matplotlib code that plots the C-alpha trace (Angstrom):
import matplotlib.pyplot as plt

x = [-1.4, -1.1, -1.6, -3.2, -2.1, -5.1, -4.4, -7.4, -8.8, -11.4, -9.5, -5.5, -2.2, -3.8, -2.1, 1.4, 0.8, -0.2, 2.9, 5.3, 3.7, 4.0, 7.9, 8.6, 7.0, 8.8, 12.4, 11.8, 10.8, 7.6, 4.1, 1.5, -1.2, -1.7, -5.5, -7.8, -10.0, -12.9, -15.3, -16.3, -16.4, -13.0, -11.4, -12.6, -10.3, -7.2, -3.8, -2.4, -3.3, -2.2, -3.9, -2.7, -2.4, -5.1, -7.6, -8.2, -11.8, -13.1, -11.8, -12.7, -16.4, -16.7, -15.6, -18.3, -20.5, -20.1, -18.9, -15.6, -14.0, -15.7, -14.2, -10.9, -11.0, -11.8, -9.2, -6.1, -7.1, -7.2, -3.4, -3.5, -0.5, -1.3, 0.7, -1.0, 0.6, 0.0, -3.6, -3.3, -1.6, -4.5, -7.0, -5.6, -4.9, -7.3, -7.3, -6.3, -6.3, -5.1, -2.3, -4.8, -8.1, -7.2, -9.2, -11.3, -14.2, -13.5, -13.9, -10.5, -9.7, -8.9, -5.5, -2.9, -2.5, -0.2, -0.8, -1.4, -1.3, -2.5, -0.7, 2.0, 4.6, 2.3, 0.0, 0.3, 2.9, 5.1, 5.6, 9.2, 11.5, 14.3, 16.6, 15.3, 16.3, 14.4, 17.2, 15.3, 14.0, 17.2, 16.5, 19.5, 18.6, 15.1, 13.9, 10.8, 8.5, 6.0, 2.7, 0.4, 2.2, 1.2, 3.4, 3.7, 4.0, 3.6, 3.5, 1.7, 4.4, 3.2, 3.9, 7.8, 9.6, 10.4, 12.0, 12.1, 12.5, 13.4, 12.5, 9.0, 8.1, 7.4, 7.2, 6.0, 4.9, 2.6, 3.3, 1.3, 0.6, 2.9, 2.2, 4.4, 3.8, 5.9, 4.8, 7.3, 5.3, 6.4, 10.4, 12.0, 12.9, 10.3, 12.2, 9.5, 7.1, 9.6, 9.8, 5.6, 5.4, 7.6, 5.8, 2.7, 4.4, 5.5, 2.2, 1.0, 3.8, 2.9]
y = [-23.2, -19.7, -17.0, -14.0, -10.7, -7.7, -3.9, -2.0, -0.5, 2.6, 5.7, 6.4, 5.1, 1.9, 1.5, 2.5, -0.5, -2.9, -2.4, -2.4, -5.5, -6.9, -5.9, -7.2, -10.7, -10.8, -10.0, -12.9, -15.1, -16.3, -17.4, -14.8, -13.2, -9.3, -8.0, -5.0, -5.9, -3.9, -5.8, -8.5, -11.0, -10.0, -9.3, -12.8, -14.5, -13.1, -14.3, -11.0, -7.1, -3.5, -0.6, 2.3, 6.1, 8.3, 9.8, 7.9, 9.2, 8.8, 4.8, 4.3, 5.4, 3.7, 0.7, 1.0, 1.2, -1.6, -3.7, -4.4, -2.7, -5.9, -8.7, -6.9, -6.6, -10.8, -11.4, -9.2, -10.6, -14.7, -13.5, -11.7, -9.9, -6.5, -3.3, 0.2, 2.7, 6.3, 6.8, 2.7, 3.0, 5.6, 3.4, 0.7, 2.4, 2.8, 6.4, 9.4, 12.9, 16.0, 18.0, 20.8, 19.9, 17.7, 14.4, 13.0, 10.9, 8.2, 4.2, 2.9, -1.0, -0.8, -3.0, -0.9, 0.4, 3.5, 7.4, 8.9, 12.5, 13.0, 15.3, 15.5, 16.9, 19.1, 19.5, 18.6, 21.9, 20.6, 17.1, 15.5, 12.9, 11.8, 8.3, 6.2, 3.2, 0.0, -2.3, -4.6, -6.1, -5.2, -2.2, -0.3, 2.6, 3.5, 6.7, 7.8, 9.6, 12.2, 13.0, 14.9, 12.1, 10.8, 10.3, 8.6, 9.4, 6.4, 2.7, -0.2, -2.7, -5.1, -2.6, -2.5, 0.5, -0.2, 3.3, 7.1, 10.7, 13.6, 11.4, 11.0, 7.1, 6.3, 2.8, 0.3, -3.9, -5.7, -9.2, -9.9, -5.9, -3.3, 0.4, 3.2, 7.0, 7.1, 5.8, 3.2, 2.7, 6.0, 4.9, 2.4, 0.6, -2.2, -4.0, -3.1, -4.7, -7.5, -8.0, -7.5, -10.4, -12.5, -12.0, -13.4, -16.5, -17.4, -16.9, -19.2, -21.9, -22.2]
z = [-9.8, -11.0, -8.0, -8.7, -7.4, -8.0, -8.3, -6.8, -9.1, -8.4, -8.2, -8.3, -9.9, -11.1, -14.4, -13.0, -10.6, -12.9, -15.3, -12.0, -11.1, -14.3, -14.4, -10.9, -12.1, -15.0, -13.6, -11.0, -13.5, -11.4, -12.6, -11.3, -12.7, -12.2, -12.5, -12.2, -9.5, -8.4, -7.0, -3.7, -6.6, -7.9, -4.1, -3.2, -5.1, -4.9, -3.7, -3.0, -3.5, -4.2, -2.7, -5.1, -4.5, -5.1, -3.0, 0.0, 0.8, -2.2, -2.5, 0.9, 0.4, -3.6, -1.6, 1.0, -1.3, -3.3, -0.5, -1.0, 2.1, 4.3, 2.1, 1.7, 5.2, 6.0, 3.0, 5.1, 8.5, 7.4, 5.9, 2.6, 1.5, 1.1, 0.1, 0.4, -1.2, 0.3, 0.0, 0.2, 3.6, 5.2, 4.2, 5.9, 9.5, 12.1, 12.1, 9.9, 10.6, 8.3, 8.4, 8.1, 8.9, 11.7, 12.1, 9.2, 8.9, 6.4, 6.1, 6.8, 6.9, 10.8, 10.1, 11.1, 14.4, 13.4, 13.8, 11.1, 9.3, 6.2, 3.7, 6.3, 3.5, 1.7, -0.6, -4.6, -5.5, -2.4, -3.8, -3.9, -4.7, -2.0, -1.4, 1.6, 3.1, 3.5, 5.1, 7.1, 3.8, 1.9, -0.1, 0.6, -1.4, -2.8, -5.0, -3.0, -5.0, -2.3, -3.4, -1.0, 1.3, 4.7, 7.5, 10.3, 14.0, 15.9, 15.7, 18.0, 19.4, 16.4, 13.8, 12.2, 10.8, 7.6, 6.6, 8.1, 6.0, 7.9, 11.4, 10.1, 9.5, 5.9, 5.3, 8.2, 7.8, 10.5, 9.1, 5.5, 5.5, 4.2, 3.9, 2.4, 1.9, -1.1, -4.4, -6.2, -9.3, -10.2, -10.7, -12.3, -9.6, -8.8, -5.9, -3.8, -6.1, -6.2, -2.3, -2.3, -5.0, -3.1, -0.2, -1.8, -3.4, 0.0, 1.7, -0.4, -0.1, 3.9]

ax = plt.figure().add_subplot(projection="3d")
ax.plot(x, y, z, "-o")
ax.set_aspect("equal")
plt.show()
């Protein structure tokens, strides 16, 4: 039976994540399908999901309106692996505040118990690239692309810190859930997408 990974296609870096996931699957030589998803019905049939970077408030509001937020939360809590990138990581968190405007009132999935700050490294014009390491998942060097990126200042005991940059936490993992501040889909390196695809395959093998 072929497994299916979806990219939440409401807003953001959808195409880039579709291409990265497909490249990762090709390199691994495994049988997994990658599709765009928007509706609760589409999400309910998935084995894994990527929530891309973009505008977290917009993605959250539109997911709430079309009923996707509820099914997303149920699927994740029942073990579906999820990769939340930048805005996607914000959506996975329990609370979010902005470096400029303070605490935000936006729909969140309430999965990751982390203290998160939006736009932590500055606005669009202050975007940058930097080398980061995710040694605990065997990625020793990765080119992190930071665009209006959030950062994490604190995590609950059940959340594993995967990477830091300038003493700020920029990647975390909690069981089947991974969150990154940076955009792995904007590099040629698909090692993080490969790790996620392997996670989906292992989850279904259990």
